[in-house]
C-alpha positions as CSV (number, residue, x, y, z in Angstrom):
1,E,0.1,0.1,-0.5
2,V,2.8,2.5,0.6
3,E,4.4,1.7,-2.7
4,K,1.1,2.5,-4.5
5,S,1.1,5.6,-2.7
6,K,4.5,6.8,-3.3
7,K,3.6,5.5,-7.3
8,A,0.7,7.8,-7.2
9,V,0.9,10.8,-9.6
10,L,-0.3,14.3,-8.0
11,A,-1.6,16.6,-9.7
12,S,0.3,20.2,-9.8
13,N,-1.1,23.1,-8.4
14,R,1.5,25.5,-10.0
15,L,0.1,28.6,-11.8
16,K,0.4,29.5,-15.0
17,T,-0.9,32.9,-16.3
18,T,0.7,33.7,-19.3
19,K,-0.8,33.4,-22.7
20,Y,2.5,32.8,-24.9
21,T,4.9,30.4,-25.2
22,A,8.3,31.1,-27.2
23,L,6.7,29.1,-30.7
24,S,3.1,30.4,-30.5
25,F,3.8,34.0,-29.8
26,L,3.8,35.3,-33.3
27,P,0.7,33.6,-34.4
28,K,-1.6,34.0,-31.3
29,N,-0.3,37.8,-31.0
30,L,-1.1,38.3,-34.7
31,F,-4.7,36.7,-34.3
32,E,-5.5,38.9,-31.7
33,Q,-4.1,41.9,-33.4
34,F,-6.0,41.3,-36.4
35,H,-9.3,40.9,-34.4
36,R,-9.6,44.6,-34.0
37,L,-11.2,45.8,-37.2
38,A,-9.0,49.0,-36.8
39,N,-5.8,47.2,-37.5
40,V,-7.3,45.1,-40.4
41,Y,-8.9,48.4,-41.9
42,F,-5.4,50.0,-42.4
43,V,-3.6,46.9,-43.3
44,F,-6.5,46.8,-46.6
45,I,-5.8,50.5,-46.9
46,A,-2.0,50.1,-47.1
47,L,-2.2,47.2,-49.1
48,L,-4.5,48.8,-51.6
49,N,-1.5,51.5,-52.3
50,F,-0.1,48.5,-53.8
51,V,-2.5,48.5,-56.5
52,P,-1.3,51.1,-59.5
53,A,-4.5,52.5,-60.2
54,V,-5.4,53.8,-56.7
55,N,-1.9,54.1,-55.1
56,A,-1.9,57.4,-53.4
57,F,1.5,57.6,-52.7
58,Q,4.3,55.2,-52.1
59,P,3.4,51.7,-50.8
60,E,5.9,51.0,-48.6
61,L,5.3,54.2,-46.8
62,A,1.8,53.1,-46.1
63,L,2.6,50.2,-44.6
64,A,5.3,51.8,-42.1
65,P,3.0,53.4,-39.5
66,V,0.7,50.0,-39.6
67,L,3.9,47.9,-38.9
68,F,5.3,50.3,-36.5
69,I,1.8,49.9,-34.6
70,L,1.9,46.4,-34.6
71,A,5.2,46.0,-33.7
72,V,5.0,48.1,-30.8
73,T,1.8,46.5,-29.4
74,A,3.4,43.2,-29.8
75,I,6.5,44.5,-27.7
76,K,3.7,45.9,-25.0
77,D,2.1,42.1,-25.2
78,L,5.5,40.4,-24.7
79,W,6.4,42.5,-21.9
80,E,3.5,41.8,-20.0
81,D,3.7,38.2,-20.6
82,Y,7.0,38.2,-19.2
83,S,5.9,40.0,-16.6
84,R,3.2,37.3,-15.7
85,Y,5.9,34.5,-16.1
86,L,8.3,36.1,-13.3
87,S,5.4,36.6,-11.1
88,D,4.0,33.3,-11.7
89,K,7.4,31.9,-11.1
90,E,8.0,33.7,-8.0
91,I,4.8,32.9,-6.6
92,N,5.3,28.4,-7.3
93,H,8.4,28.7,-5.6
94,M,7.1,30.2,-2.6
95,E,7.2,27.7,0.5
96,C,3.7,26.2,1.9
97,L,2.3,24.6,4.5
98,V,0.7,20.9,3.7
99,Y,-1.6,19.4,5.6
100,S,-1.8,15.6,5.8
101,R,-3.9,13.2,7.8
């Protein structure tokens, strides 16, 4: 019986409040950013500048502000997620009391 209890796998009580992993950051972040209608609108307008009949100015210049906003938002989200990771790490390494029968 003692051997069985030693082999029993206990559930982890670790906290994980982060949204992203290293591999999922870019796809998840772009997915979240393009759920905002304003971002979709401005990317559409910037891509419309690549059509010669409707372009107002240089197409590369139209993409610059949109890419800047997407990059700044991604960096902000990365910073917030990293802060959550550090907070989780601190909380998960705290000592606690365990009560048993």
